[in-house]
N, CA and C atoms of all chains as a GROMACS GRO file, in nm:
protein
  558
    1MET      N    1   0.414  22.211  19.330
    1MET     CA    2   0.418  22.188  19.474
    1MET      C    3   0.280  22.208  19.537
    2ASP      N    4   0.197  22.290  19.470
    2ASP     CA    5   0.064  22.316  19.522
    2ASP      C    6  -0.028  22.195  19.515
    3ARG      N    7   0.007  22.100  19.430
    3ARG     CA    8  -0.087  21.992  19.402
    3ARG      C    9  -0.065  21.865  19.484
    4LYS      N   10   0.030  21.868  19.577
    4LYS     CA   11   0.053  21.748  19.658
    4LYS      C   12  -0.072  21.717  19.742
    5SER      N   13  -0.101  21.588  19.761
    5SER     CA   14  -0.224  21.551  19.829
    5SER      C   15  -0.223  21.596  19.974
    6ASN      N   16  -0.336  21.644  20.022
    6ASN     CA   17  -0.357  21.690  20.159
    6ASN      C   18  -0.272  21.810  20.200
    7GLN      N   19  -0.198  21.867  20.106
    7GLN     CA   20  -0.113  21.979  20.142
    7GLN      C   21  -0.198  22.105  20.161
    8THR      N   22  -0.171  22.177  20.272
    8THR     CA   23  -0.248  22.300  20.294
    8THR      C   24  -0.162  22.425  20.280
    9GLY      N   25  -0.031  22.407  20.268
    9GLY     CA   26   0.056  22.522  20.247
    9GLY      C   27   0.202  22.480  20.240
   10TYR      N   28   0.284  22.566  20.182
   10TYR     CA   29   0.428  22.535  20.181
   10TYR      C   30   0.512  22.661  20.189
   11LEU      N   31   0.635  22.643  20.231
   11LEU     CA   32   0.732  22.751  20.242
   11LEU      C   33   0.864  22.700  20.185
   12VAL      N   34   0.934  22.783  20.111
   12VAL     CA   35   1.071  22.751  20.070
   12VAL      C   36   1.160  22.862  20.124
   13LEU      N   37   1.262  22.825  20.202
   13LEU     CA   38   1.351  22.923  20.263
   13LEU      C   39   1.492  22.904  20.210
   14ASN      N   40   1.573  23.010  20.214
   14ASN     CA   41   1.715  22.991  20.183
   14ASN      C   42   1.787  22.952  20.313
   15GLU      N   43   1.919  22.934  20.304
   15GLU     CA   44   1.993  22.884  20.420
   15GLU      C   45   1.990  22.981  20.539
   16GLU      N   46   1.966  23.109  20.512
   16GLU     CA   47   1.959  23.207  20.621
   16GLU      C   48   1.819  23.214  20.684
   17GLY      N   49   1.723  23.146  20.622
   17GLY     CA   50   1.587  23.146  20.676
   17GLY      C   51   1.494  23.246  20.611
   18ALA      N   52   1.540  23.314  20.505
   18ALA     CA   53   1.454  23.410  20.435
   18ALA      C   54   1.356  23.336  20.345
   19VAL      N   55   1.232  23.386  20.338
   19VAL     CA   56   1.129  23.320  20.258
   19VAL      C   57   1.153  23.346  20.109
   20LEU      N   58   1.168  23.238  20.033
   20LEU     CA   59   1.187  23.250  19.887
   20LEU      C   60   1.054  23.236  19.815
   21SER      N   61   0.973  23.141  19.860
   21SER     CA   62   0.838  23.129  19.806
   21SER      C   63   0.748  23.064  19.909
   22SER      N   64   0.620  23.087  19.895
   22SER     CA   65   0.525  23.034  19.993
   22SER      C   66   0.386  23.027  19.931
   23SER      N   67   0.298  22.952  19.997
   23SER     CA   68   0.163  22.937  19.944
   23SER      C   69   0.068  22.887  20.053
   24GLY      N   70  -0.061  22.903  20.030
   24GLY     CA   71  -0.164  22.848  20.119
   24GLY      C   72  -0.156  22.904  20.260
   25GLU      N   73  -0.174  22.816  20.360
   25GLU     CA   74  -0.174  22.860  20.500
   25GLU      C   75  -0.039  22.913  20.546
   26LEU      N   76   0.066  22.881  20.473
   26LEU     CA   77   0.199  22.928  20.513
   26LEU      C   78   0.245  23.049  20.430
   27GLU      N   79   0.155  23.112  20.360
   27GLU     CA   80   0.193  23.225  20.276
   27GLU      C   81   0.254  23.337  20.359
   28ASN      N   82   0.378  23.372  20.324
   28ASN     CA   83   0.455  23.477  20.395
   28ASN      C   84   0.458  23.458  20.546
   29ASP      N   85   0.456  23.333  20.591
   29ASP     CA   86   0.453  23.303  20.735
   29ASP      C   87   0.596  23.302  20.790
   30GLU      N   88   0.645  23.422  20.823
   30GLU     CA   89   0.782  23.433  20.871
   30GLU      C   90   0.798  23.377  21.011
   31LYS      N   91   0.690  23.378  21.088
   31LYS     CA   92   0.698  23.326  21.224
   31LYS      C   93   0.729  23.175  21.220
   32THR      N   94   0.653  23.102  21.137
   32THR     CA   95   0.679  22.958  21.122
   32THR      C   96   0.821  22.937  21.069
   33ALA      N   97   0.862  23.020  20.973
   33ALA     CA   98   0.996  23.007  20.916
   33ALA      C   99   1.102  23.022  21.025
   34ASN      N  100   1.086  23.123  21.112
   34ASN     CA  101   1.184  23.146  21.218
   34ASN      C  102   1.188  23.032  21.318
   35VAL      N  103   1.070  22.982  21.357
   35VAL     CA  104   1.064  22.872  21.455
   35VAL      C  105   1.132  22.748  21.398
   36ILE      N  106   1.103  22.717  21.272
   36ILE     CA  107   1.160  22.596  21.212
   36ILE      C  108   1.310  22.612  21.189
   37MET      N  109   1.355  22.731  21.152
   37MET     CA  110   1.501  22.752  21.138
   37MET      C  111   1.568  22.734  21.274
   38GLY      N  112   1.501  22.780  21.380
   38GLY     CA  113   1.554  22.761  21.517
   38GLY      C  114   1.570  22.614  21.549
   39MET      N  115   1.472  22.533  21.507
   39MET     CA  116   1.479  22.388  21.532
   39MET      C  117   1.592  22.325  21.451
   40ILE      N  118   1.606  22.367  21.324
   40ILE     CA  119   1.711  22.310  21.239
   40ILE      C  120   1.849  22.342  21.298
   41ASN      N  121   1.864  22.464  21.349
   41ASN     CA  122   1.993  22.501  21.408
   41ASN      C  123   2.024  22.419  21.533
   42LEU      N  124   1.920  22.377  21.605
   42LEU     CA  125   1.941  22.296  21.725
   42LEU      C  126   1.984  22.153  21.691
   43THR      N  127   1.942  22.104  21.574
   43THR     CA  128   1.968  21.963  21.542
   43THR      C  129   2.117  21.931  21.530
   44SER      N  130   2.199  22.034  21.506
   44SER     CA  131   2.343  22.008  21.492
   44SER      C  132   2.405  21.969  21.626
   45GLN      N  133   2.334  21.996  21.736
   45GLN     CA  134   2.392  21.966  21.868
   45GLN      C  135   2.339  21.835  21.928
   46ILE      N  136   2.264  21.761  21.850
   46ILE     CA  137   2.204  21.638  21.906
   46ILE      C  138   2.308  21.530  21.933
   47ASP      N  139   2.276  21.451  22.033
   47ASP     CA  140   2.358  21.340  22.082
   47ASP      C  141   2.452  21.278  21.979
   48SER      N  142   2.582  21.296  22.002
   48SER     CA  143   2.679  21.241  21.907
   48SER      C  144   2.700  21.092  21.928
   49VAL      N  145   2.654  21.040  22.043
   49VAL     CA  146   2.665  20.895  22.069
   49VAL      C  147   2.556  20.821  21.991
   50ALA      N  148   2.432  20.870  22.007
   50ALA     CA  149   2.319  20.802  21.944
   50ALA      C  150   2.305  20.835  21.796
   51PHE      N  151   2.346  20.956  21.759
   51PHE     CA  152   2.335  21.000  21.620
   51PHE      C  153   2.471  21.051  21.574
   52PRO      N  154   2.550  20.970  21.508
   52PRO     CA  155   2.681  21.017  21.464
   52PRO      C  156   2.668  21.144  21.380
   53PRO      N  157   2.745  21.253  21.412
   53PRO     CA  158   2.730  21.381  21.343
   53PRO      C  159   2.749  21.371  21.192
   54GLU      N  160   2.831  21.274  21.146
   54GLU     CA  161   2.856  21.265  21.002
   54GLU      C  162   2.732  21.216  20.926
   55GLU      N  163   2.640  21.151  20.996
   55GLU     CA  164   2.518  21.102  20.929
   55GLU      C  165   2.419  21.216  20.903
   56GLY      N  166   2.404  21.306  20.999
   56GLY     CA  167   2.311  21.419  20.984
   56GLY      C  168   2.166  21.374  20.977
   57PHE      N  169   2.077  21.470  20.951
   57PHE     CA  170   1.935  21.438  20.939
   57PHE      C  171   1.886  21.466  20.798
   58LYS      N  172   1.784  21.393  20.758
   58LYS     CA  173   1.726  21.416  20.626
   58LYS      C  174   1.589  21.479  20.635
   59LYS      N  175   1.517  21.446  20.741
   59LYS     CA  176   1.378  21.492  20.748
   59LYS      C  177   1.341  21.528  20.892
   60LEU      N  178   1.270  21.637  20.906
   60LEU     CA  179   1.218  21.678  21.037
   60LEU      C  180   1.067  21.684  21.024
   61SER      N  181   0.996  21.615  21.112
   61SER     CA  182   0.850  21.620  21.109
   61SER      C  183   0.799  21.671  21.243
   62ILE      N  184   0.698  21.754  21.238
   62ILE     CA  185   0.632  21.803  21.359
   62ILE      C  186   0.486  21.764  21.344
   63VAL      N  187   0.443  21.666  21.422
   63VAL     CA  188   0.314  21.603  21.397
   63VAL      C  189   0.211  21.638  21.505
   64TYR      N  190   0.101  21.698  21.465
   64TYR     CA  191  -0.013  21.725  21.553
   64TYR      C  192  -0.120  21.620  21.524
   65ASP      N  193  -0.234  21.629  21.596
   65ASP     CA  194  -0.339  21.528  21.580
   65ASP      C  195  -0.393  21.524  21.436
   66ASP      N  196  -0.418  21.642  21.378
   66ASP     CA  197  -0.486  21.643  21.248
   66ASP      C  198  -0.404  21.706  21.136
   67HIS      N  199  -0.285  21.753  21.168
   67HIS     CA  200  -0.198  21.807  21.062
   67HIS      C  201  -0.053  21.793  21.102
   68CYS      N  202   0.036  21.817  21.007
   68CYS     CA  203   0.178  21.805  21.038
   68CYS      C  204   0.260  21.897  20.949
   69TYR      N  205   0.382  21.922  20.992
   69TYR     CA  206   0.477  21.999  20.913
   69TYR      C  207   0.591  21.903  20.877
   70ILE      N  208   0.627  21.897  20.752
   70ILE     CA  209   0.740  21.814  20.709
   70ILE      C  210   0.847  21.909  20.656
   71VAL      N  211   0.969  21.893  20.706
   71VAL     CA  212   1.077  21.984  20.669
   71VAL      C  213   1.192  21.903  20.612
   72CYS      N  214   1.244  21.943  20.497
   72CYS     CA  215   1.366  21.878  20.448
   72CYS      C  216   1.453  21.980  20.374
   73LEU      N  217   1.579  21.947  20.365
   73LEU     CA  218   1.676  22.036  20.304
   73LEU      C  219   1.714  21.981  20.168
   74SER      N  220   1.702  22.063  20.064
   74SER     CA  221   1.739  22.018  19.931
   74SER      C  222   1.790  22.136  19.850
   75ASN      N  223   1.900  22.117  19.779
   75ASN     CA  224   1.956  22.220  19.692
   75ASN      C  225   1.978  22.352  19.768
   76LYS      N  226   2.032  22.339  19.890
   76LYS     CA  227   2.062  22.454  19.978
   76LYS      C  228   1.938  22.536  20.013
   77LYS      N  229   1.823  22.472  20.002
   77LYS     CA  230   1.699  22.540  20.040
   77LYS      C  231   1.625  22.453  20.142
   78VAL      N  232   1.550  22.520  20.230
   78VAL     CA  233   1.470  22.448  20.329
   78VAL      C  234   1.327  22.444  20.277
   79HIS      N  235   1.275  22.324  20.261
   79HIS     CA  236   1.137  22.308  20.212
   79HIS      C  237   1.048  22.268  20.330
   80ILE      N  238   0.943  22.343  20.352
   80ILE     CA  239   0.850  22.315  20.461
   80ILE      C  240   0.712  22.294  20.400
   81VAL      N  241   0.651  22.181  20.429
   81VAL     CA  242   0.516  22.152  20.379
   81VAL      C  243   0.424  22.131  20.498
   82LYS      N  244   0.310  22.197  20.495
   82LYS     CA  245   0.208  22.172  20.597
   82LYS      C  246   0.101  22.084  20.535
   83LYS      N  247   0.071  21.973  20.600
   83LYS     CA  248  -0.025  21.876  20.546
   83LYS      C  249  -0.133  21.848  20.647
   84SER      N  250  -0.252  21.823  20.599
   84SER     CA  251  -0.355  21.776  20.691
   84SER      C  252  -0.347  21.624  20.694
   85ILE      N  253  -0.375  21.568  20.809
   85ILE     CA  254  -0.367  21.422  20.821
   85ILE      C  255  -0.508  21.366  20.816
   86ASP      N  256  -0.532  21.291  20.712
   86ASP     CA  257  -0.662  21.226  20.698
   86ASP      C  258  -0.647  21.087  20.757
   87ASN      N  259  -0.703  21.066  20.876
   87ASN     CA  260  -0.682  20.940  20.947
   87ASN      C  261  -0.737  20.819  20.873
   88THR      N  262  -0.833  20.842  20.783
   88THR     CA  263  -0.889  20.728  20.710
   88THR      C  264  -0.788  20.672  20.610
   89ASP      N  265  -0.687  20.757  20.574
   89ASP     CA  266  -0.584  20.714  20.480
   89ASP      C  267  -0.499  20.599  20.534
   90SER      N  268  -0.486  20.595  20.668
   90SER     CA  269  -0.396  20.496  20.727
   90SER      C  270  -0.458  20.356  20.732
   91ILE      N  271  -0.589  20.346  20.703
   91ILE     CA  272  -0.652  20.213  20.704
   91ILE      C  273  -0.627  20.146  20.569
   92PRO      N  274  -0.554  20.034  20.569
   92PRO     CA  275  -0.526  19.971  20.441
   92PRO      C  276  -0.651  19.910  20.378
   93VAL      N  277  -0.661  19.926  20.249
   93VAL     CA  278  -0.777  19.870  20.179
   93VAL      C  279  -0.743  19.727  20.138
   94THR      N  280  -0.822  19.632  20.183
   94THR     CA  281  -0.795  19.492  20.150
   94THR      C  282  -0.914  19.437  20.071
   95ALA      N  283  -0.919  19.473  19.945
   95ALA     CA  284  -1.032  19.428  19.864
   95ALA      C  285  -0.988  19.317  19.770
   96MET      N  286   1.138  20.709  24.316
   96MET     CA  287   1.104  20.768  24.187
   96MET      C  288   1.206  20.729  24.081
   97GLU      N  289   1.331  20.727  24.124
   97GLU     CA  290   1.436  20.696  24.026
   97GLU      C  291   1.423  20.553  23.973
   98LYS      N  292   1.384  20.464  24.066
   98LYS     CA  293   1.367  20.323  24.026
   98LYS      C  294   1.257  20.311  23.922
   99HIS      N  295   1.148  20.388  23.948
   99HIS     CA  296   1.034  20.384  23.856
   99HIS      C  297   1.074  20.439  23.718
  100LEU      N  298   1.148  20.550  23.719
  100LEU     CA  299   1.195  20.610  23.593
  100LEU      C  300   1.284  20.512  23.517
  101ASN      N  301   1.374  20.449  23.592
  101ASN     CA  302   1.464  20.352  23.528
  101ASN      C  303   1.386  20.238  23.464
  102ARG      N  304   1.279  20.196  23.534
  102ARG     CA  305   1.199  20.085  23.482
  102ARG      C  306   1.128  20.128  23.352
  103VAL      N  307   1.075  20.252  23.354
  103VAL     CA  308   1.006  20.303  23.235
  103VAL      C  309   1.104  20.312  23.118
  104MET      N  310   1.225  20.365  23.146
  104MET     CA  311   1.325  20.380  23.039
  104MET      C  312   1.367  20.243  22.984
  105GLU      N  313   1.375  20.146  23.075
  105GLU     CA  314   1.412  20.010  23.032
  105GLU      C  315   1.303  19.953  22.941
  106GLU      N  316   1.177  19.978  22.981
  106GLU     CA  317   1.064  19.929  22.900
  106GLU      C  318   1.067  19.991  22.760
  107ILE      N  319   1.097  20.123  22.756
  107ILE     CA  320   1.102  20.192  22.626
  107ILE      C  321   1.213  20.133  22.540
  108THR      N  322   1.329  20.114  22.602
  108THR     CA  323   1.446  20.065  22.526
  108THR      C  324   1.427  19.921  22.479
  109ASN      N  325   1.338  19.847  22.547
  109ASN     CA  326   1.314  19.708  22.506
  109ASN      C  327   1.218  19.696  22.388
  110GLN      N  328   1.159  19.809  22.348
  110GLN     CA  329   1.068  19.804  22.232
  110GLN      C  330   1.148  19.776  22.104
  111PRO      N  331   1.086  19.712  22.005
  111PRO     CA  332   1.159  19.678  21.882
  111PRO      C  333   1.218  19.802  21.814
  112GLY      N  334   1.346  19.794  21.781
  112GLY     CA  335   1.412  19.902  21.708
  112GLY      C  336   1.469  20.012  21.795
  113VAL      N  337   1.421  20.021  21.920
  113VAL     CA  338   1.467  20.131  22.007
  113VAL      C  339   1.603  20.096  22.066
  114TYR      N  340   1.699  20.188  22.054
  114TYR     CA  341   1.831  20.160  22.110
  114TYR      C  342   1.874  20.260  22.216
  115GLY      N  343   1.788  20.353  22.249
  115GLY     CA  344   1.823  20.446  22.356
  115GLY      C  345   1.711  20.543  22.387
  116CYS      N  346   1.710  20.596  22.509
  116CYS     CA  347   1.613  20.700  22.541
  116CYS      C  348   1.668  20.794  22.649
  117VAL      N  349   1.621  20.916  22.646
  117VAL     CA  350   1.663  21.019  22.742
  117VAL      C  351   1.539  21.086  22.797
  118LEU      N  352   1.538  21.110  22.928
  118LEU     CA  353   1.428  21.184  22.990
  118LEU      C  354   1.484  21.311  23.051
  119SER      N  355   1.417  21.424  23.028
  119SER     CA  356   1.466  21.547  23.088
  119SER      C  357   1.351  21.627  23.146
  120ASP      N  358   1.383  21.721  23.236
  120ASP     CA  359   1.279  21.803  23.297
  120ASP      C  360   1.258  21.931  23.214
  121HIS      N  361   1.172  22.022  23.264
  121HIS     CA  362   1.138  22.141  23.184
  121HIS      C  363   1.255  22.236  23.165
  122GLN      N  364   1.358  22.221  23.249
  122GLN     CA  365   1.476  22.308  23.234
  122GLN      C  366   1.582  22.245  23.145
  123GLY      N  367   1.556  22.125  23.101
  123GLY     CA  368   1.654  22.055  23.017
  123GLY      C  369   1.754  21.975  23.097
  124LEU      N  370   1.728  21.963  23.226
  124LEU     CA  371   1.820  21.884  23.309
  124LEU      C  372   1.786  21.736  23.294
  125CYS      N  373   1.889  21.655  23.289
  125CYS     CA  374   1.867  21.513  23.260
  125CYS      C  375   1.811  21.439  23.381
  126LEU      N  376   1.705  21.364  23.361
  126LEU     CA  377   1.649  21.280  23.467
  126LEU      C  378   1.700  21.138  23.452
  127GLY      N  379   1.740  21.102  23.332
  127GLY     CA  380   1.794  20.969  23.311
  127GLY      C  381   1.817  20.941  23.164
  128ALA      N  382   1.911  20.851  23.139
  128ALA     CA  383   1.937  20.808  23.001
  128ALA      C  384   1.958  20.657  23.005
  129HIS      N  385   1.909  20.589  22.904
  129HIS     CA  386   1.920  20.444  22.901
  129HIS      C  387   1.960  20.400  22.761
  130GLY      N  388   2.036  20.293  22.755
  130GLY     CA  389   2.079  20.242  22.625
  130GLY      C  390   2.187  20.330  22.566
  131GLN      N  391   2.189  20.333  22.432
  131GLN     CA  392   2.294  20.406  22.360
  131GLN      C  393   2.254  20.553  22.344
  132ALA      N  394   2.248  20.624  22.457
  132ALA     CA  395   2.213  20.766  22.455
  132ALA      C  396   2.289  20.835  22.567
  133SER      N  397   2.335  20.956  22.541
  133SER     CA  398   2.412  21.023  22.645
  133SER      C  399   2.325  21.124  22.718
  134THR      N  400   2.360  21.149  22.843
  134THR     CA  401   2.284  21.242  22.926
  134THR      C  402   2.296  21.386  22.873
  135GLU      N  403   2.401  21.412  22.795
  135GLU     CA  404   2.425  21.549  22.745
  135GLU      C  405   2.317  21.598  22.648
  136SER      N  406   2.246  21.504  22.585
  136SER     CA  407   2.148  21.546  22.484
  136SER      C  408   2.018  21.596  22.545
  137SER      N  409   2.001  21.584  22.677
  137SER     CA  410   1.872  21.621  22.738
  137SER      C  411   1.837  21.768  22.715
  138GLY      N  412   1.937  21.856  22.722
  138GLY     CA  413   1.913  21.999  22.703
  138GLY      C  414   1.862  22.030  22.563
  139VAL      N  415   1.924  21.968  22.464
  139VAL     CA  416   1.885  21.993  22.324
  139VAL      C  417   1.744  21.940  22.298
  140ILE      N  418   1.713  21.825  22.357
  140ILE     CA  419   1.581  21.765  22.337
  140ILE      C  420   1.472  21.856  22.395
  141THR      N  421   1.496  21.909  22.514
  141THR     CA  422   1.400  22.002  22.575
  141THR      C  423   1.391  22.130  22.492
  142ALA      N  424   1.506  22.181  22.444
  142ALA     CA  425   1.506  22.303  22.363
  142ALA      C  426   1.426  22.283  22.234
  143LEU      N  427   1.439  22.166  22.172
  143LEU     CA  428   1.362  22.137  22.050
  143LEU      C  429   1.212  22.134  22.080
  144ALA      N  430   1.175  22.072  22.193
  144ALA     CA  431   1.034  22.065  22.231
  144ALA      C  432   0.980  22.205  22.259
  145GLU      N  433   1.059  22.288  22.327
  145GLU     CA  434   1.019  22.427  22.356
  145GLU      C  435   0.998  22.505  22.226
  146GLN      N  436   1.091  22.486  22.134
  146GLN     CA  437   1.086  22.556  22.006
  146GLN      C  438   0.962  22.515  21.927
  147ALA      N  439   0.931  22.385  21.927
  147ALA     CA  440   0.814  22.334  21.855
  147ALA      C  441   0.685  22.389  21.914
  148LEU      N  442   0.686  22.414  22.044
  148LEU     CA  443   0.568  22.467  22.112
  148LEU      C  444   0.535  22.607  22.061
  149LYS      N  445   0.637  22.681  22.015
  149LYS     CA  446   0.616  22.817  21.964
  149LYS      C  447   0.544  22.817  21.829
  150LEU      N  448   0.547  22.703  21.761
  150LEU     CA  449   0.487  22.693  21.628
  150LEU      C  450   0.337  22.716  21.634
  151GLU      N  451   0.272  22.646  21.725
  151GLU     CA  452   0.128  22.663  21.745
  151GLU      C  453   0.102  22.657  21.896
  152PRO      N  454   0.119  22.770  21.964
  152PRO     CA  455   0.111  22.769  22.110
  152PRO      C  456  -0.024  22.720  22.165
  153LYS      N  457  -0.130  22.734  22.083
  153LYS     CA  458  -0.263  22.696  22.133
  153LYS      C  459  -0.293  22.548  22.111
  154SER      N  460  -0.213  22.481  22.029
  154SER     CA  461  -0.238  22.338  22.004
  154SER      C  462  -0.171  22.253  22.110
  155VAL      N  463  -0.209  22.126  22.112
  155VAL     CA  464  -0.143  22.033  22.205
  155VAL      C  465   0.000  22.010  22.155
  156MET      N  466   0.085  21.969  22.248
  156MET     CA  467   0.226  21.950  22.215
  156MET      C  468   0.242  21.847  22.101
  157PRO      N  469   0.311  21.882  21.995
  157PRO     CA  470   0.326  21.786  21.884
  157PRO      C  471   0.434  21.681  21.912
  158ILE      N  472   0.438  21.581  21.826
  158ILE     CA  473   0.547  21.483  21.831
  158ILE      C  474   0.650  21.530  21.728
  159ILE      N  475   0.775  21.537  21.770
  159ILE     CA  476   0.880  21.582  21.679
  159ILE      C  477   0.960  21.460  21.637
  160SER      N  478   0.986  21.450  21.509
  160SER     CA  479   1.062  21.334  21.461
  160SER      C  480   1.174  21.382  21.370
  161LEU      N  481   1.295  21.337  21.397
  161LEU     CA  482   1.411  21.367  21.313
  161LEU      C  483   1.460  21.236  21.255
  162GLU      N  484   1.477  21.233  21.124
  162GLU     CA  485   1.512  21.105  21.062
  162GLU      C  486   1.628  21.117  20.964
  163ASN      N  487   1.704  21.010  20.954
  163ASN     CA  488   1.789  20.992  20.836
  163ASN      C  489   1.764  20.850  20.786
  164ASP      N  490   1.849  20.800  20.698
  164ASP     CA  491   1.820  20.669  20.638
  164ASP      C  492   1.816  20.555  20.740
  165ASN      N  493   1.898  20.566  20.845
  165ASN     CA  494   1.913  20.455  20.939
  165ASN      C  495   1.851  20.477  21.076
  166ARG      N  496   1.838  20.602  21.115
  166ARG     CA  497   1.797  20.629  21.253
  166ARG      C  498   1.686  20.730  21.262
  167GLN      N  499   1.619  20.728  21.376
  167GLN     CA  500   1.510  20.822  21.400
  167GLN      C  501   1.514  20.866  21.546
  168LEU      N  502   1.491  20.994  21.568
  168LEU     CA  503   1.478  21.046  21.704
  168LEU      C  504   1.336  21.100  21.718
  169ILE      N  505   1.263  21.049  21.818
  169ILE     CA  506   1.125  21.094  21.841
  169ILE      C  507   1.122  21.168  21.974
  170ILE      N  508   1.068  21.289  21.971
  170ILE     CA  509   1.063  21.370  22.094
  170ILE      C  510   0.918  21.401  22.127
  171ARG      N  511   0.882  21.378  22.252
  171ARG     CA  512   0.745  21.407  22.296
  171ARG      C  513   0.754  21.470  22.434
  172ARG      N  514   0.684  21.581  22.450
  172ARG     CA  515   0.681  21.645  22.581
  172ARG      C  516   0.548  21.616  22.646
  173HIS      N  517   0.550  21.581  22.772
  173HIS     CA  518   0.426  21.556  22.845
  173HIS      C  519   0.439  21.628  22.979
  174GLY      N  520   0.365  21.738  22.995
  174GLY     CA  521   0.377  21.817  23.118
  174GLY      C  522   0.517  21.875  23.126
  175VAL      N  523   0.587  21.849  23.236
  175VAL     CA  524   0.722  21.904  23.252
  175VAL      C  525   0.828  21.807  23.200
  176LEU      N  526   0.783  21.688  23.164
  176LEU     CA  527   0.879  21.585  23.119
  176LEU      C  528   0.895  21.586  22.967
  177THR      N  529   1.018  21.574  22.921
  177THR     CA  530   1.041  21.556  22.777
  177THR      C  531   1.115  21.425  22.757
  178CYS      N  532   1.066  21.348  22.663
  178CYS     CA  533   1.128  21.218  22.637
  178CYS      C  534   1.182  21.213  22.494
  179GLY      N  535   1.304  21.169  22.480
  179GLY     CA  536   1.364  21.149  22.349
  179GLY      C  537   1.390  21.001  22.328
  180ILE      N  538   1.340  20.945  22.219
  180ILE     CA  539   1.356  20.802  22.192
  180ILE      C  540   1.438  20.786  22.064
  181TYR      N  541   1.545  20.712  22.072
  181TYR     CA  542   1.629  20.685  21.954
  181TYR      C  543   1.592  20.548  21.897
  182LYS      N  544   1.563  20.547  21.769
  182LYS     CA  545   1.517  20.422  21.704
  182LYS      C  546   1.597  20.397  21.579
  183SER      N  547   1.623  20.272  21.550
  183SER     CA  548   1.683  20.243  21.419
  183SER      C  549   1.570  20.214  21.321
  184VAL      N  550   1.589  20.259  21.198
  184VAL     CA  551   1.484  20.246  21.097
  184VAL      C  552   1.523  20.132  21.003
  185CYS      N  553   1.432  20.038  20.983
  185CYS     CA  554   1.457  19.930  20.888
  185CYS      C  555   1.399  19.969  20.754
  186ASN      N  556   1.482  19.963  20.649
  186ASN     CA  557   1.431  19.998  20.516
  186ASN      C  558   1.395  19.874  20.437
   0.00000   0.00000   0.00000
């Protein structure tokens, strides 16, 4: 998990929000863990008209100008990755 | 003001893939909803934006995106206004 491109840190939480493993800028970052668990708990109440509850969510992204947090749930664990955004990556190479 | 808001929401909903949008104030009270979106979601959208602000209080407000295979919800707060945009995702 440490070797993903542009990744600056990661957190793995259990369903209660306890930190199972962490690395880099998110090492033992319980504050980030609590804030993101708070957001995940809120997602269950989102618009049932626009987002049918049976579909649920797969990915939560929090995007800043130069970095972002990507959150997803897998194997009853919450995976949080902090990545830096390299804007030059978005320019397609047409050689 | 309401006419202007309605026009903005209509413009947003007319964008490709967008099927609904909600605007709410800093207290989570609904200012308007357009398309396939209910006014009830305004509180949750503001709460999500507030929660995201706690992540990095010194940074500018981030864009929050919630996705599944077919749909996407994009939340952006600007000043006291929070906007939630519902989009369908083409795979």
